[in-house]
C-alpha positions as CSV (number, residue, x, y, z in Angstrom):
1,M,86.6,1.4,101.4
2,Q,84.8,4.1,99.6
3,N,81.1,4.0,99.9
4,T,79.2,4.1,96.6
5,K,75.6,5.0,96.1
6,Q,73.6,2.1,94.9
7,I,71.8,2.7,91.6
8,P,68.4,1.1,91.5
9,E,67.7,-1.5,88.9
10,P,65.9,0.1,86.0
11,S,62.2,-0.9,85.8
12,Q,60.8,-2.4,82.6
13,C,60.2,0.3,80.0
14,E,56.6,0.8,78.8
15,P,56.2,0.9,75.0
16,A,56.4,4.5,73.9
17,K,53.4,6.2,72.4
18,Y,52.8,9.7,71.3
19,E,49.5,10.8,69.8
20,Y,49.2,13.7,67.5
21,K,45.9,15.0,66.3
22,K,45.6,17.3,63.3
23,S,43.9,20.5,64.5
24,S,42.2,21.2,61.2
25,Y,41.3,19.4,58.0
26,A,40.9,22.6,56.1
27,D,44.2,22.0,54.2
28,I,43.0,18.6,53.0
29,Y,39.7,19.9,51.8
30,D,41.4,22.8,50.0
31,V,43.4,20.2,48.1
32,L,40.3,18.2,47.4
33,Q,38.4,21.3,46.2
34,S,41.4,22.1,43.9
35,L,41.4,18.6,42.5
36,R,37.6,18.7,41.9
37,R,37.8,22.1,40.1
38,D,40.7,20.8,37.9
39,E,38.7,17.5,37.3
40,V,41.6,15.5,38.7
41,L,40.9,12.0,40.3
42,C,37.2,12.7,40.0
43,D,35.1,9.5,39.7
44,I,31.6,11.0,39.4
45,K,29.8,13.5,37.3
46,L,26.5,14.9,38.6
47,E,24.2,16.2,35.9
48,T,21.0,18.2,36.5
49,D,17.9,18.3,34.4
50,N,19.0,21.4,32.6
51,G,22.2,19.8,31.5
52,G,24.7,21.3,33.9
53,V,27.5,18.9,35.0
54,I,29.4,19.0,38.3
55,F,32.5,16.8,38.9
56,G,33.2,15.2,42.3
57,H,34.7,12.4,44.3
58,K,32.3,9.7,45.5
59,V,34.1,9.2,48.8
60,V,33.9,12.9,49.6
61,L,30.3,13.3,48.7
62,A,29.3,10.0,50.5
63,S,31.1,11.2,53.7
64,A,29.0,14.4,53.9
65,S,25.6,13.4,52.6
66,P,23.5,10.3,53.6
67,Y,21.8,10.7,50.2
68,F,25.1,10.3,48.3
69,H,26.3,7.6,50.7
70,A,23.2,5.5,49.9
71,M,23.6,6.2,46.2
72,F,27.2,5.2,46.0
73,T,27.1,2.1,48.2
74,N,23.6,0.5,47.8
75,F,22.3,1.4,44.4
76,S,23.3,1.0,40.8
77,E,24.9,4.4,40.7
78,K,27.9,3.0,42.6
79,N,29.2,1.6,39.4
80,Q,28.4,4.6,37.3
81,D,30.5,7.7,36.6
82,L,27.6,9.9,35.4
83,V,24.5,10.3,37.5
84,T,21.5,12.6,36.7
85,I,20.0,14.3,39.8
86,R,16.3,14.9,38.9
87,Q,14.3,18.0,40.0
88,L,17.4,19.8,41.4
89,D,18.5,23.2,40.3
90,Y,22.0,23.3,38.9
91,S,23.0,26.5,40.8
92,A,21.7,24.9,44.1
93,L,23.6,21.7,43.5
94,Q,26.8,23.7,42.7
95,L,26.5,25.6,46.0
96,L,25.9,22.5,48.0
97,I,28.8,20.6,46.4
98,D,31.0,23.6,47.2
99,F,29.8,23.5,50.8
100,I,30.7,19.8,51.1
101,Y,34.3,20.6,50.0
102,S,34.7,23.9,51.8
103,G,32.3,23.9,54.7
104,K,31.1,27.4,53.7
105,I,27.9,28.6,52.0
106,S,26.2,32.0,51.6
107,I,22.4,32.0,52.0
108,T,20.5,35.0,50.5
109,E,17.0,36.0,49.8
110,T,17.6,35.0,46.2
111,N,18.9,31.5,46.7
112,V,17.2,30.3,49.8
113,Q,14.2,29.2,47.9
114,I,16.3,26.7,46.0
115,L,18.8,25.8,48.7
116,L,16.2,24.7,51.2
117,P,14.6,22.0,49.0
118,A,18.0,20.9,47.6
119,S,19.6,20.5,51.0
120,N,16.5,18.6,52.2
121,L,16.8,16.2,49.2
122,L,20.6,15.7,49.7
123,Q,20.1,15.4,53.5
124,L,22.5,18.1,54.3
125,Q,20.9,18.9,57.6
126,E,23.4,21.7,58.5
127,V,22.5,23.7,55.4
128,K,18.8,23.0,55.8
129,N,18.9,24.3,59.4
130,A,20.8,27.4,58.2
131,C,18.2,28.1,55.6
132,C,15.4,27.8,58.2
133,D,17.3,30.1,60.6
134,F,17.7,32.6,57.7
135,L,14.0,32.5,56.8
136,Q,12.9,32.7,60.5
137,A,14.9,35.9,60.9
138,Q,13.2,37.3,57.8
139,L,9.6,36.8,58.8
140,C,7.3,39.7,58.1
141,P,3.7,40.2,57.0
142,T,4.5,40.2,53.3
143,N,6.2,36.8,53.3
144,V,5.2,34.8,56.3
145,I,2.5,32.7,54.5
146,G,4.9,31.7,51.7
147,I,7.6,30.8,54.3
148,N,5.0,28.8,56.2
149,D,4.1,26.9,53.0
150,L,7.8,26.2,52.4
151,A,8.4,25.0,55.9
152,D,5.4,22.6,55.7
153,L,6.5,21.3,52.3
154,H,10.0,20.4,53.5
155,S,9.2,19.3,57.1
156,C,10.9,22.2,58.8
157,T,9.2,21.8,62.1
158,T,10.6,24.7,64.1
159,L,10.1,27.1,61.2
160,L,6.6,25.9,60.6
161,T,5.7,26.5,64.3
162,S,7.3,30.0,64.4
163,S,5.6,31.1,61.1
164,E,2.2,29.9,62.3
165,F,2.8,31.8,65.6
166,Y,3.8,34.9,63.7
167,I,0.6,34.8,61.6
168,Q,-1.4,34.5,64.7
169,Q,0.3,37.3,66.5
170,H,0.4,39.7,63.5
171,Y,-2.9,38.7,62.0
172,L,-4.3,42.1,61.2
173,D,-1.1,43.0,59.3
174,V,-0.9,39.6,57.5
175,V,-4.5,39.8,56.2
176,E,-3.7,43.1,54.4
177,E,-1.1,41.3,52.1
178,E,-1.8,39.5,48.9
179,E,-0.4,36.2,50.3
180,F,-3.3,36.0,52.7
181,L,-5.7,35.5,49.8
182,S,-3.7,32.4,48.8
183,L,-4.4,30.5,52.0
184,S,-5.9,27.1,51.4
185,S,-9.3,26.2,52.9
186,E,-7.6,24.0,55.5
187,Q,-5.2,26.7,56.5
188,M,-8.0,29.3,56.8
189,V,-10.1,27.1,59.1
190,K,-7.1,26.2,61.2
191,L,-6.3,29.9,61.6
192,I,-9.7,31.2,62.3
193,S,-10.4,28.5,64.9
194,S,-7.3,29.3,66.9
195,D,-7.7,30.7,70.4
196,E,-4.2,32.2,69.8
197,L,-5.3,34.6,67.1
198,T,-4.5,38.2,67.9
199,A,-6.8,40.9,66.7
200,S,-8.0,44.2,68.1
201,S,-11.6,43.0,67.6
202,E,-13.5,40.1,66.3
203,E,-15.0,42.4,63.7
204,K,-11.7,42.4,61.9
205,I,-11.6,38.6,61.8
206,F,-15.1,38.5,60.4
207,E,-14.1,41.0,57.7
208,S,-11.0,39.0,56.8
209,V,-13.2,35.8,56.3
210,I,-15.6,37.6,54.0
211,R,-12.6,39.0,52.0
212,W,-11.0,35.6,51.7
213,V,-14.2,34.0,50.5
214,K,-15.0,36.7,48.0
215,H,-11.5,36.4,46.4
216,D,-12.5,33.1,44.9
217,L,-16.2,33.0,45.5
218,D,-17.1,30.0,43.3
219,S,-14.8,27.6,45.0
220,R,-14.8,29.1,48.5
221,K,-18.4,30.0,49.2
222,Q,-19.1,26.4,50.4
223,M,-16.5,26.9,53.1
224,L,-18.4,29.9,54.6
225,P,-20.5,27.9,57.2
226,Q,-17.3,26.1,58.5
227,L,-15.5,29.4,58.8
228,M,-18.4,31.3,60.4
229,E,-18.6,28.4,63.0
230,H,-15.3,29.8,64.3
231,V,-15.9,33.5,64.0
232,R,-16.9,34.7,67.5
233,L,-19.7,36.9,66.2
234,P,-21.4,37.1,69.6
235,L,-18.4,39.0,70.8
236,T,-18.9,41.8,68.3
237,S,-21.2,44.8,69.2
238,K,-24.9,44.7,68.4
239,D,-24.5,47.9,66.3
240,Y,-21.8,46.2,64.2
241,I,-24.0,43.1,63.6
242,L,-26.9,45.2,62.6
243,K,-24.9,47.5,60.3
244,N,-22.4,45.1,58.8
245,V,-23.4,41.5,59.3
246,V,-27.2,41.1,59.0
247,D,-27.3,42.4,55.4
248,E,-24.1,40.7,54.1
249,P,-25.3,38.9,50.9
250,L,-23.0,35.9,51.5
251,L,-24.7,35.3,54.9
252,L,-28.2,35.9,53.6
253,N,-27.8,33.1,51.1
254,C,-26.6,30.6,53.7
255,S,-29.1,29.2,56.2
256,K,-26.4,28.0,58.6
257,C,-24.7,31.3,58.5
258,K,-28.0,33.1,59.3
259,D,-28.3,30.8,62.4
260,Y,-24.9,32.2,63.6
261,V,-26.1,35.8,63.0
262,F,-29.3,35.1,65.1
263,E,-27.2,33.5,67.8
264,A,-25.0,36.5,68.0
265,L,-28.0,38.9,68.2
266,R,-29.6,36.7,70.9
267,F,-26.4,36.7,72.9
268,R,-26.1,40.5,72.8
269,L,-29.8,40.8,73.9
270,L,-29.4,38.4,76.8
271,K,-26.2,40.0,77.9
272,S,-27.7,43.5,77.7
273,E,-30.5,42.3,80.0
274,E,-27.9,40.6,82.3
275,L,-29.6,37.3,82.2
276,I,-27.7,34.3,83.6
277,T,-28.9,31.9,81.0
278,I,-26.5,33.1,78.3
279,P,-25.5,30.1,76.1
280,H,-21.8,29.3,76.0
281,N,-19.9,27.8,73.1
282,I,-16.7,28.4,71.1
283,R,-18.2,31.5,69.5
284,T,-18.9,33.1,72.9
285,K,-15.4,32.4,74.3
286,P,-12.9,35.2,74.0
287,R,-9.7,34.4,72.3
288,Q,-6.6,34.2,74.5
289,P,-3.5,35.0,72.5
290,G,-0.4,33.4,73.9
291,G,2.8,35.1,75.0
292,Y,6.2,35.4,73.4
293,F,7.4,32.2,71.9
294,S,11.1,31.9,72.9
295,G,12.0,29.4,70.2
296,W,12.3,31.9,67.3
297,R,12.9,35.5,66.5
298,T,12.1,37.9,63.8
299,R,13.8,41.1,62.6
300,D,11.6,43.3,64.8
301,Q,12.2,41.1,67.9
302,S,16.0,40.5,67.6
303,Q,16.7,42.9,70.4
304,H,15.4,40.3,72.8
305,F,18.3,38.1,72.0
306,K,21.1,40.6,72.5
């Protein structure tokens, strides 16, 4: 008899499954963008204060923006086909809606001032971060105070920190710009009191304080004692104090400021006689500027990141 090879019994087949994942959704969004521009299947119109109207699809806007998601699911706007977006620039809204549909946006020196607050309002964190990165790379003495104010207003923590650090590290350049004179009293006190402030001499810091006060004398002169409390006048030379400080009219008319002048002269006298009873306080402590802050970069420091 011919031997035959025994064929094993087939095992039970598992249910077949094949997963396919689309590599890109760009094509879908291209279609959605085309539909929006042709005003096809749109179920929402966004109107700005100046009367500009932008068409869109609620589901697309809600999928990209927590602001729109809340609007179209939890509030009365979910049943409306026309919504007015208050305090938002039309061109900024147009750019941001285009970003939602395309994933692309161009940030420039011209539009960043409107894109940052608009992206913050609509909770488009990617665009907000991109605006902050753009501004951080543009920091220079002529704009750093304005950028610092913008960062503070819109809770841009990293940009706020880096702009403050830039001001401290480039103080003598910053004080020469017009923006310096616009600093608030709170900002000025915070800046002058910082140990991180970088200046070639405390004389320059004193002169910047006097210049800031004189720019708006009527409203700022009451701030002079608080500012002079943080000027390290004892660290200036005796000759400088006698030639430039003692006869400064603003200080002569302020009893507390005169106390700081006398303190500085006494400190220089004691130091010159090498006495060990030299009084120590914040005004006799040298500033200690910090090192390079790795969390940000500016145009003149970009080579560190190559």
